[in-house]
Backbone as ProteinMPNN parsed JSONL, in Angstrom:
{"seq_chain_A": "MTDLYIVRHGETAWSKSGQHTSITDLDLTDDGVAEASAVREKLDRGDFGLVLSSPRLRARRTAELAGFGDAEVDENLAEWFYGDYEGMTSKQIREQVPGWRIWTHELPHGETRTQIIDRMTKVVARVRESGVDKAICFSHGHASRVLALCWLGIDVARGQSFPLTTGAVCVLGYEKESPAIVRWNA", "coords_chain_A": {"N_chain_A": [[15.316, -8.436, 17.095], [13.735, -9.062, 14.035], [10.558, -8.017, 12.88], [8.24, -9.399, 10.637], [6.221, -8.277, 8.14], [3.589, -9.311, 6.125], [1.975, -8.865, 3.1], [-0.753, -9.742, 1.266], [-1.436, -9.565, -2.176], [-3.828, -7.299, -3.704], [-7.231, -7.902, -4.82], [-7.685, -9.801, -7.835], [-9.09, -10.6, -11.058], [-8.964, -13.375, -11.245], [-8.374, -14.202, -8.608], [-10.714, -13.52, -7.457], [-12.516, -15.244, -8.76], [-11.547, -17.646, -7.943], [-9.598, -18.979, -9.35], [-6.502, -20.604, -9.829], [-3.572, -18.795, -9.768], [-0.475, -18.313, -10.857], [1.915, -17.819, -12.703], [0.538, -16.334, -14.588], [0.132, -13.056, -15.385], [-1.71, -10.977, -13.953], [-3.505, -7.875, -13.524], [-4.769, -5.751, -10.875], [-8.234, -5.753, -9.852], [-10.843, -3.225, -9.7], [-11.768, -3.339, -7.065], [-9.548, -4.586, -5.954], [-7.623, -2.577, -6.254], [-8.677, -0.736, -4.435], [-8.404, -2.25, -2.063], [-5.588, -2.488, -1.912], [-4.869, 0.21, -1.736], [-5.976, 0.819, 0.719], [-4.217, -0.388, 2.459], [-2.174, 1.434, 2.668], [-3.102, 3.242, 4.55], [-2.865, 1.798, 6.858], [-0.193, 1.275, 7.306], [3.086, 2.704, 7.715], [5.456, 3.773, 5.51], [7.981, 4.595, 6.334], [8.574, 3.049, 8.551], [9.773, 0.695, 7.81], [12.632, -1.175, 7.147], [13.379, -2.99, 5.249], [12.039, -3.79, 2.198], [10.255, -5.843, 0.205], [9.096, -7.418, -2.827], [7.099, -9.691, -4.7], [7.761, -10.602, -8.118], [5.503, -10.388, -9.731], [2.935, -8.52, -11.376], [0.542, -7.961, -9.938], [1.331, -8.058, -7.252], [3.426, -6.152, -7.178], [2.022, -3.873, -7.923], [0.232, -3.673, -5.814], [2.051, -3.125, -3.754], [2.993, -0.614, -4.622], [0.611, 0.975, -4.583], [0.129, 0.846, -1.893], [2.005, 2.499, -0.893], [4.635, 1.751, -1.089], [6.367, 1.967, -3.317], [9.009, 1.664, -3.907], [9.739, -0.934, -3.549], [11.863, -3.759, -3.49], [12.27, -6.164, -5.951], [11.954, -9.566, -5.391], [12.54, -12.622, -6.564], [12.009, -14.965, -5.204], [9.636, -14.574, -3.865], [7.557, -15.031, -5.579], [4.408, -16.49, -6.582], [3.429, -19.848, -5.694], [4.16, -22.168, -8.147], [1.777, -23.38, -10.271], [1.744, -25.125, -12.42], [0.238, -27.435, -14.578], [-2.215, -26.841, -13.515], [-2.67, -24.156, -13.614], [-4.823, -21.414, -13.79], [-7.056, -22.925, -13.268], [-9.813, -23.775, -11.104], [-10.081, -24.964, -7.706], [-12.252, -26.701, -7.524], [-12.522, -27.575, -10.202], [-10.093, -28.937, -10.475], [-10.44, -30.958, -8.589], [-12.348, -32.49, -9.84], [-10.834, -33.989, -11.51], [-8.923, -35.042, -9.783], [-9.959, -36.38, -7.096], [-10.486, -34.976, -3.87], [-8.287, -33.338, -3.933], [-5.799, -31.144, -2.68], [-3.69, -28.35, -2.5], [-1.831, -28.405, -0.51], [-1.262, -31.0, 0.09], [-1.129, -32.577, -2.18], [0.248, -33.316, -5.458], [1.437, -31.069, -8.061], [1.031, -31.303, -11.295], [3.661, -30.867, -13.554], [4.34, -28.625, -12.18], [5.497, -26.681, -9.344], [7.171, -28.279, -6.649], [6.416, -29.11, -3.193], [8.776, -29.095, -1.733], [10.375, -27.381, -3.292], [9.009, -24.861, -3.105], [9.158, -24.459, -0.363], [11.93, -24.271, -0.049], [12.389, -21.831, -1.429], [10.923, -19.986, 0.154], [12.166, -20.298, 2.599], [14.593, -19.123, 2.07], [13.775, -16.457, 1.895], [12.912, -16.021, 4.54], [15.393, -16.327, 5.875], [16.784, -14.174, 4.751], [15.305, -11.982, 5.719], [15.572, -12.334, 8.527], [18.328, -12.067, 8.79], [18.704, -9.464, 8.074], [18.81, -7.422, 9.953], [17.107, -5.296, 10.387], [14.408, -3.533, 12.059], [11.784, -3.852, 11.154], [10.442, -5.64, 8.445], [8.915, -5.966, 5.213], [6.906, -7.877, 3.037], [5.457, -8.214, -0.123], [3.247, -10.348, -1.498], [1.674, -13.446, -2.4], [-1.304, -15.549, -2.116], [-0.916, -18.467, -1.545], [1.927, -18.647, -1.504], [2.553, -16.765, 0.484], [1.45, -17.951, 2.734], [3.052, -20.238, 2.917], [5.462, -18.951, 3.408], [4.924, -17.895, 5.972], [4.614, -20.315, 7.385], [7.179, -21.374, 7.143], [8.563, -19.445, 8.614], [7.534, -19.993, 11.129], [8.297, -22.621, 11.465], [6.639, -24.77, 10.87], [5.026, -27.618, 9.448], [4.352, -27.591, 5.972], [1.939, -28.711, 5.133], [0.076, -27.816, 6.905], [-0.849, -25.447, 5.95], [-3.446, -25.158, 5.042], [-4.833, -24.389, 7.231], [-4.541, -21.713, 7.554], [-6.119, -19.503, 6.234], [-6.067, -16.825, 3.836], [-6.929, -13.625, 3.039], [-7.434, -11.445, 0.171], [-5.499, -8.481, -0.051], [-4.856, -8.52, 2.604], [-3.086, -7.857, 5.67], [-0.493, -9.276, 7.443], [1.325, -10.074, 10.41], [4.344, -11.287, 11.449], [6.297, -12.266, 14.138], [7.763, -12.459, 17.279], [7.251, -14.369, 20.248], [8.504, -13.837, 23.109], [11.449, -15.468, 22.586], [10.547, -17.142, 20.638], [9.43, -17.843, 17.334], [6.44, -16.363, 16.1], [2.939, -15.779, 15.3], [1.792, -12.601, 15.097], [-0.242, -10.987, 14.136], [-2.964, -11.844, 11.991], [-4.459, -11.76, 8.832], [-5.211, -9.055, 9.051]], "CA_chain_A": [[14.683, -9.399, 16.204], [12.941, -8.417, 12.998], [9.164, -8.384, 12.629], [7.968, -9.533, 9.211], [4.869, -7.99, 7.684], [3.274, -9.938, 4.842], [0.769, -8.321, 2.49], [-1.212, -10.434, 0.061], [-1.877, -8.611, -3.195], [-5.259, -7.023, -3.816], [-8.041, -8.793, -5.658], [-7.614, -9.859, -9.298], [-10.244, -11.335, -11.593], [-8.823, -14.807, -10.946], [-8.513, -14.473, -7.171], [-12.155, -13.401, -7.198], [-13.2, -16.435, -9.271], [-10.96, -18.836, -7.336], [-8.671, -19.633, -10.27], [-5.118, -20.617, -9.379], [-2.812, -17.83, -10.566], [0.934, -18.179, -10.49], [2.696, -17.057, -13.677], [-0.323, -15.432, -15.36], [0.419, -11.762, -14.753], [-2.933, -10.184, -13.94], [-3.554, -6.631, -12.764], [-5.808, -5.698, -9.849], [-9.562, -5.247, -10.17], [-11.114, -1.975, -8.983], [-11.786, -3.674, -5.637], [-8.165, -4.842, -5.581], [-6.984, -1.263, -6.109], [-9.161, -0.185, -3.16], [-7.77, -3.018, -0.98], [-4.17, -2.114, -1.846], [-4.808, 1.592, -1.26], [-6.319, 0.813, 2.147], [-3.019, -0.784, 3.205], [-1.406, 2.676, 2.89], [-3.6, 3.861, 5.782], [-2.513, 0.939, 7.993], [1.253, 1.136, 7.466], [3.913, 3.859, 7.399], [6.637, 3.326, 4.767], [9.177, 4.91, 7.108], [8.799, 2.057, 9.605], [10.306, -0.551, 7.266], [14.002, -1.115, 6.665], [13.517, -3.917, 4.124], [10.762, -3.848, 1.483], [10.401, -6.81, -0.885], [7.878, -7.759, -3.552], [7.077, -10.672, -5.776], [7.891, -9.942, -9.418], [4.234, -10.335, -10.45], [2.298, -7.211, -11.431], [-0.463, -7.777, -8.882], [2.038, -7.774, -5.995], [4.142, -4.881, -7.328], [1.019, -2.797, -7.941], [-0.243, -3.555, -4.438], [3.108, -2.42, -3.022], [2.991, 0.791, -5.049], [-0.591, 1.647, -4.071], [0.228, 0.881, -0.431], [3.016, 3.475, -0.517], [5.939, 1.11, -1.098], [6.743, 1.896, -4.722], [10.434, 1.355, -4.025], [9.963, -2.326, -3.146], [12.837, -4.54, -4.26], [11.699, -7.417, -6.456], [12.627, -10.791, -4.974], [11.936, -13.733, -7.305], [11.573, -16.009, -4.269], [8.288, -14.278, -3.369], [6.545, -15.375, -6.589], [3.427, -17.485, -6.15], [3.661, -21.275, -5.917], [3.9, -22.432, -9.563], [0.714, -24.386, -10.334], [1.922, -26.033, -13.551], [-0.941, -27.733, -15.392], [-3.426, -26.355, -12.852], [-2.762, -22.706, -13.79], [-6.095, -20.942, -14.308], [-8.15, -23.8, -12.86], [-10.284, -23.658, -9.729], [-9.935, -26.21, -6.94], [-13.366, -27.576, -7.905], [-12.178, -28.198, -11.484], [-9.003, -29.887, -10.241], [-10.988, -32.104, -7.847], [-13.067, -33.346, -10.789], [-9.809, -34.884, -12.044], [-8.212, -35.657, -8.655], [-10.827, -36.213, -5.919], [-9.854, -34.641, -2.599], [-7.046, -32.59, -4.151], [-5.436, -29.915, -1.949], [-2.319, -27.967, -2.827], [-0.982, -28.666, 0.655], [-0.979, -32.429, 0.249], [-1.091, -33.259, -3.474], [1.221, -32.842, -6.444], [1.051, -30.139, -9.113], [1.681, -31.797, -12.511], [4.514, -29.885, -14.237], [4.434, -27.44, -11.336], [6.511, -26.633, -8.296], [6.955, -29.207, -5.542], [6.421, -28.51, -1.857], [10.179, -28.863, -1.368], [10.864, -26.193, -4.0], [8.429, -23.634, -2.533], [9.732, -24.322, 0.987], [13.291, -23.77, -0.225], [12.325, -20.406, -1.772], [10.448, -19.178, 1.277], [13.198, -20.366, 3.633], [15.577, -18.094, 1.702], [13.205, -15.161, 2.284], [12.987, -15.954, 6.006], [16.792, -16.083, 6.244], [17.123, -12.802, 4.351], [14.656, -11.067, 6.661], [16.177, -12.473, 9.861], [19.715, -11.6, 8.737], [18.733, -8.067, 7.622], [19.119, -6.533, 11.061], [16.138, -4.206, 10.497], [13.344, -3.774, 13.031], [10.598, -4.322, 10.453], [10.537, -5.92, 7.015], [7.596, -6.206, 4.63], [6.908, -8.626, 1.778], [4.212, -8.215, -0.877], [3.285, -11.646, -2.17], [0.464, -14.107, -2.889], [-2.033, -16.355, -1.136], [-0.241, -19.693, -1.123], [3.33, -18.36, -1.174], [2.598, -16.067, 1.771], [1.204, -18.929, 3.797], [4.264, -21.05, 3.055], [6.424, -18.073, 4.07], [4.579, -17.887, 7.402], [4.893, -21.638, 7.944], [8.634, -21.476, 7.264], [8.914, -18.575, 9.741], [7.127, -20.666, 12.357], [8.838, -23.98, 11.537], [5.49, -25.676, 10.835], [4.884, -28.382, 8.202], [3.569, -26.887, 4.946], [0.603, -29.303, 5.039], [-0.815, -27.054, 7.797], [-1.237, -24.215, 5.278], [-4.896, -25.078, 4.904], [-5.377, -23.827, 8.473], [-4.213, -20.289, 7.588], [-6.682, -18.803, 5.076], [-5.524, -15.483, 3.681], [-7.76, -12.84, 2.131], [-6.723, -10.468, -0.643], [-5.292, -7.196, 0.606], [-4.638, -8.703, 4.038], [-1.784, -7.6, 6.275], [-0.177, -10.205, 8.529], [2.569, -9.732, 11.086], [5.06, -12.375, 12.106], [7.318, -11.748, 15.041], [8.23, -13.397, 18.293], [6.725, -14.398, 21.599], [9.819, -13.978, 23.715], [12.385, -15.793, 21.506], [9.924, -18.116, 19.735], [8.686, -17.271, 16.205], [5.006, -16.36, 16.393], [2.025, -14.929, 14.538], [1.364, -11.467, 15.916], [-1.548, -10.646, 13.557], [-3.243, -12.582, 10.765], [-5.602, -11.237, 8.071], [-5.623, -7.746, 9.587]], "C_chain_A": [[13.72, -8.667, 15.27], [11.511, -8.932, 12.992], [8.962, -8.404, 11.123], [6.495, -9.287, 8.942], [4.704, -8.639, 6.314], [1.973, -9.322, 4.345], [0.443, -9.164, 1.267], [-1.724, -9.374, -0.91], [-3.39, -8.419, -3.152], [-5.93, -7.968, -4.805], [-7.707, -8.652, -7.146], [-8.863, -10.593, -9.773], [-10.162, -12.81, -11.226], [-8.866, -15.099, -9.453], [-9.987, -14.39, -6.781], [-12.901, -14.664, -7.618], [-12.65, -17.728, -8.682], [-10.012, -19.592, -8.251], [-7.249, -19.517, -9.737], [-4.265, -19.784, -10.331], [-1.384, -17.783, -10.075], [1.64, -17.301, -11.51], [1.857, -16.141, -14.558], [-0.29, -14.077, -14.667], [-0.776, -10.816, -14.858], [-2.77, -8.904, -13.131], [-4.683, -6.736, -11.735], [-7.142, -5.261, -10.444], [-9.727, -3.898, -9.464], [-11.157, -2.217, -7.475], [-10.379, -3.946, -5.123], [-7.365, -3.561, -5.398], [-7.396, -0.641, -4.774], [-8.52, -0.912, -1.972], [-6.31, -2.593, -0.793], [-4.014, -0.692, -1.308], [-5.106, 1.684, 0.229], [-5.128, 0.406, 3.01], [-2.182, 0.446, 3.549], [-1.812, 3.332, 4.211], [-3.213, 3.073, 7.028], [-1.024, 0.961, 8.318], [1.97, 2.413, 7.048], [5.201, 3.361, 6.75], [7.91, 3.527, 5.571], [9.516, 3.904, 8.189], [9.594, 0.847, 9.13], [11.697, -0.367, 6.668], [14.274, -2.036, 5.497], [12.138, -4.076, 3.5], [10.959, -4.717, 0.251], [9.056, -7.084, -1.535], [8.127, -8.913, -4.506], [7.254, -9.925, -7.098], [6.572, -9.769, -10.162], [3.577, -8.962, -10.301], [1.353, -6.985, -10.263], [0.188, -7.463, -7.533], [2.755, -6.43, -6.063], [3.173, -3.704, -7.294], [0.441, -2.582, -6.537], [0.777, -2.785, -3.609], [3.091, -0.93, -3.348], [1.803, 1.553, -4.462], [-0.576, 1.771, -2.553], [1.299, 1.853, 0.056], [4.436, 2.94, -0.494], [6.419, 0.905, -2.536], [8.2, 1.563, -4.952], [10.757, -0.087, -3.638], [10.947, -3.007, -4.08], [12.181, -5.849, -4.684], [12.577, -8.579, -6.005], [11.894, -11.961, -5.626], [11.405, -14.824, -6.381], [10.157, -15.791, -3.753], [7.187, -14.559, -4.387], [5.616, -16.46, -6.044], [3.901, -18.892, -6.471], [3.277, -21.565, -7.366], [2.959, -23.626, -9.697], [0.822, -25.348, -11.51], [0.647, -26.184, -14.359], [-2.239, -27.199, -14.786], [-3.582, -24.832, -12.93], [-4.114, -22.346, -14.411], [-7.293, -21.793, -13.913], [-8.57, -23.485, -11.423], [-10.05, -24.987, -9.012], [-11.038, -27.196, -7.305], [-13.062, -28.301, -9.221], [-11.075, -29.24, -11.309], [-9.539, -31.134, -9.549], [-11.869, -33.008, -8.717], [-12.111, -34.358, -11.41], [-9.123, -35.69, -10.938], [-9.059, -35.441, -7.393], [-10.016, -35.951, -4.639], [-8.592, -33.796, -2.732], [-6.968, -31.348, -3.27], [-3.995, -29.599, -2.299], [-1.35, -28.364, -1.721], [-0.544, -30.113, 0.755], [-0.814, -33.184, -1.061], [-0.067, -32.605, -4.411], [0.586, -31.845, -7.41], [1.744, -30.618, -10.396], [2.382, -30.662, -13.268], [4.64, -28.58, -13.455], [5.531, -27.581, -10.298], [6.169, -27.613, -7.178], [6.906, -28.447, -4.221], [7.856, -28.197, -1.425], [10.713, -27.6, -2.031], [10.31, -24.895, -3.406], [8.964, -23.405, -1.121], [11.151, -23.773, 0.894], [13.291, -22.274, -0.534], [11.951, -19.558, -0.566], [11.429, -19.208, 2.452], [14.289, -19.338, 3.347], [15.073, -16.705, 2.081], [13.284, -14.988, 3.798], [14.417, -15.634, 6.442], [17.194, -14.65, 5.911], [16.547, -11.787, 5.337], [15.35, -11.126, 8.025], [17.603, -11.944, 9.896], [19.82, -10.112, 8.39], [19.126, -7.092, 8.721], [18.159, -5.365, 11.226], [15.089, -4.547, 11.551], [12.108, -4.385, 12.369], [10.917, -4.514, 8.978], [9.125, -6.175, 6.513], [7.771, -6.902, 3.282], [5.513, -8.559, 1.162], [4.224, -9.477, -1.733], [1.873, -12.142, -2.471], [-0.132, -15.021, -1.822], [-1.302, -17.593, -0.648], [1.201, -19.432, -0.717], [3.447, -17.677, 0.189], [2.351, -17.014, 2.93], [2.409, -19.833, 4.014], [5.351, -20.229, 3.747], [6.17, -18.054, 5.579], [4.91, -19.221, 8.058], [6.397, -21.856, 8.109], [9.134, -20.621, 8.431], [8.675, -19.296, 11.063], [7.749, -22.051, 12.536], [7.749, -25.038, 11.565], [5.431, -26.353, 9.466], [3.938, -27.666, 7.237], [2.16, -27.46, 4.794], [-0.403, -28.564, 5.922], [-1.301, -25.756, 7.16], [-2.726, -24.041, 5.118], [-5.552, -24.454, 6.136], [-5.139, -22.323, 8.598], [-4.796, -19.577, 6.374], [-6.21, -17.359, 5.05], [-6.331, -14.734, 2.638], [-6.905, -11.867, 1.315], [-6.629, -9.145, 0.119], [-5.007, -7.295, 2.093], [-3.213, -8.35, 4.432], [-1.626, -8.577, 7.43], [1.153, -9.797, 9.134], [3.106, -10.973, 11.784], [6.15, -11.759, 12.963], [7.725, -12.834, 16.005], [7.398, -13.267, 19.55], [7.93, -14.818, 22.428], [10.803, -14.308, 22.589], [11.806, -16.773, 20.489], [9.195, -17.417, 18.6], [7.18, -17.419, 16.426], [4.241, -15.523, 15.371], [1.559, -13.832, 15.481], [-0.028, -11.01, 15.465], [-1.729, -11.439, 12.276], [-4.507, -12.018, 10.127], [-6.113, -9.909, 8.616], [-6.028, -6.835, 8.434]], "O_chain_A": [[12.99, -7.767, 15.685], [11.277, -10.137, 13.086], [9.455, -7.527, 10.414], [5.63, -10.0, 9.451], [5.577, -8.526, 5.453], [0.987, -9.262, 5.079], [1.253, -9.288, 0.349], [-2.367, -8.405, -0.505], [-4.127, -9.258, -2.635], [-5.274, -8.724, -5.522], [-7.48, -7.552, -7.649], [-9.607, -11.146, -8.962], [-11.182, -13.431, -10.928], [-9.355, -16.158, -9.061], [-10.445, -15.1, -5.886], [-13.812, -15.11, -6.921], [-13.223, -18.796, -8.895], [-9.655, -20.734, -7.959], [-6.842, -18.46, -9.253], [-4.235, -20.029, -11.537], [-1.112, -17.268, -8.991], [1.938, -16.143, -11.214], [2.405, -15.255, -15.214], [-0.645, -13.966, -13.493], [-0.835, -9.965, -15.746], [-1.996, -8.855, -12.174], [-5.451, -7.698, -11.736], [-7.184, -4.501, -11.411], [-8.845, -3.479, -8.714], [-10.65, -1.409, -6.697], [-10.047, -3.586, -3.993], [-6.53, -3.466, -4.499], [-6.56, -0.081, -4.064], [-8.136, -0.278, -0.989], [-5.854, -2.368, 0.328], [-3.117, -0.428, -0.507], [-4.55, 2.534, 0.924], [-5.039, 0.811, 4.17], [-1.553, 0.494, 4.606], [-0.976, 3.906, 4.909], [-3.23, 3.615, 8.134], [-0.627, 0.701, 9.454], [1.524, 3.118, 6.143], [5.956, 2.61, 7.368], [8.825, 2.707, 5.494], [10.637, 3.903, 8.697], [10.046, 0.049, 9.951], [11.911, 0.481, 5.801], [15.29, -1.889, 4.817], [11.181, -4.449, 4.178], [11.734, -4.373, -0.641], [8.011, -6.999, -0.89], [9.223, -9.08, -5.041], [6.931, -8.74, -7.186], [6.538, -9.046, -11.158], [3.651, -8.33, -9.247], [1.369, -5.913, -9.658], [-0.356, -6.68, -6.755], [2.7, -5.652, -5.111], [3.468, -2.664, -6.706], [0.193, -1.449, -6.127], [0.41, -1.892, -2.846], [3.166, -0.09, -2.451], [1.966, 2.643, -3.912], [-1.187, 2.679, -1.989], [1.489, 2.022, 1.26], [5.339, 3.579, 0.045], [6.825, -0.193, -2.917], [8.591, 1.217, -6.067], [11.922, -0.424, -3.424], [10.878, -2.854, -5.299], [11.603, -6.556, -3.858], [13.791, -8.573, -6.212], [10.751, -12.252, -5.274], [10.46, -15.529, -6.732], [9.535, -16.729, -3.253], [6.01, -14.348, -4.096], [5.989, -17.239, -5.167], [4.677, -19.101, -7.403], [2.164, -21.235, -7.775], [3.291, -24.741, -9.293], [0.052, -26.306, -11.583], [0.044, -25.195, -14.776], [-3.254, -27.114, -15.477], [-4.529, -24.281, -12.369], [-4.5, -22.907, -15.436], [-8.432, -21.421, -14.196], [-7.771, -22.988, -10.629], [-9.843, -26.015, -9.656], [-10.79, -28.399, -7.389], [-13.313, -29.5, -9.342], [-11.121, -30.305, -11.925], [-9.138, -32.248, -9.884], [-12.107, -34.163, -8.366], [-12.521, -35.454, -11.792], [-8.786, -36.859, -11.123], [-8.896, -34.437, -6.701], [-9.01, -36.609, -4.37], [-7.9, -33.562, -1.741], [-7.938, -30.602, -3.131], [-3.166, -30.505, -2.384], [-0.177, -28.629, -1.983], [0.437, -30.422, 1.431], [-0.391, -34.341, -1.045], [0.406, -31.494, -4.171], [-0.635, -31.785, -7.555], [2.935, -30.362, -10.57], [1.775, -29.637, -13.579], [5.008, -27.549, -14.018], [6.373, -28.476, -10.367], [5.003, -27.755, -6.808], [7.307, -27.286, -4.145], [8.114, -27.156, -0.822], [11.432, -26.828, -1.397], [11.056, -23.933, -3.222], [9.198, -22.261, -0.73], [11.531, -22.901, 1.676], [14.093, -21.526, 0.025], [12.582, -18.537, -0.295], [11.51, -18.245, 3.215], [14.848, -18.749, 4.272], [15.85, -15.866, 2.537], [13.678, -13.928, 4.283], [14.627, -14.764, 7.288], [17.869, -13.991, 6.702], [17.231, -10.846, 5.738], [15.676, -10.091, 8.606], [18.045, -11.426, 10.922], [20.918, -9.555, 8.409], [19.714, -6.047, 8.443], [18.358, -4.524, 12.103], [14.905, -5.715, 11.894], [11.471, -5.289, 12.91], [11.565, -3.679, 8.347], [8.242, -6.553, 7.284], [8.657, -6.565, 2.497], [4.514, -8.815, 1.835], [5.096, -9.656, -2.583], [0.981, -11.345, -2.763], [0.461, -15.235, -0.765], [-1.091, -17.748, 0.555], [1.656, -19.942, 0.307], [4.354, -17.988, 0.961], [2.972, -16.89, 3.985], [2.752, -20.159, 5.15], [6.083, -20.757, 4.584], [7.105, -18.183, 6.368], [5.433, -19.25, 9.172], [6.839, -22.449, 9.093], [10.036, -21.037, 9.158], [9.486, -19.227, 11.987], [7.73, -22.597, 13.639], [7.903, -26.079, 12.204], [5.748, -25.737, 8.449], [2.869, -27.198, 7.628], [1.261, -26.74, 4.358], [-1.609, -28.675, 5.706], [-2.089, -25.033, 7.771], [-3.224, -22.916, 5.063], [-6.709, -24.038, 6.077], [-5.486, -21.72, 9.614], [-4.031, -19.084, 5.545], [-5.981, -16.745, 6.092], [-6.41, -15.158, 1.485], [-5.797, -11.513, 1.716], [-7.551, -8.75, 0.831], [-4.923, -6.276, 2.778], [-2.27, -8.515, 3.659], [-2.503, -8.695, 8.286], [2.009, -9.237, 8.448], [2.426, -11.611, 12.587], [6.839, -10.831, 12.539], [7.995, -13.97, 15.617], [6.901, -12.188, 19.876], [8.322, -15.985, 22.448], [10.978, -13.478, 21.696], [12.509, -17.191, 19.57], [8.419, -16.494, 18.848], [6.707, -18.461, 16.88], [4.81, -14.682, 14.676], [0.998, -14.109, 16.541], [-0.883, -10.689, 16.29], [-0.764, -11.683, 11.551], [-5.513, -11.822, 10.808], [-7.321, -9.67, 8.636], [-6.408, -5.686, 8.659]]}, "name": "protein", "num_of_chains": 1, "seq": "MTDLYIVRHGETAWSKSGQHTSITDLDLTDDGVAEASAVREKLDRGDFGLVLSSPRLRARRTAELAGFGDAEVDENLAEWFYGDYEGMTSKQIREQVPGWRIWTHELPHGETRTQIIDRMTKVVARVRESGVDKAICFSHGHASRVLALCWLGIDVARGQSFPLTTGAVCVLGYEKESPAIVRWNA"}
């Protein structure tokens, strides 16, 4: 059974300010470069038989700095598309929609929960069918959480219970034959 490592990209100006960033293609801040470089010390490229990255610069750059410059771009790993909320903070959105949470509310002109679940389910299937011992995906805060929830078979609304810091490494695997979280925010 394959273990899946998930790495959230390093810090960007918008992740630092709390702005929702999906299609805006930002580079890493200096702190983000340091976070991504620190991943190199935690992981050995030779351990991974499948290396995937979101197409966004921040994820690809994190992969490169972490020693995985040969990561294959997988469009399914792109961040949840925020539509009209692109560039806004949760506080700004809640001024328009009180109590708004991405896990339970709609994204006007954005991606639905069903669409993001479908994308991440494809990634899970690809990893599980790969036959490798370890796979790694470089992705984003919300998309990575949905990926983990799909791995575990948990409703996406529970994503709020899995905060994910920039530059974090998470490991999904198994407890006996049951999908499990092995490490989170390491």
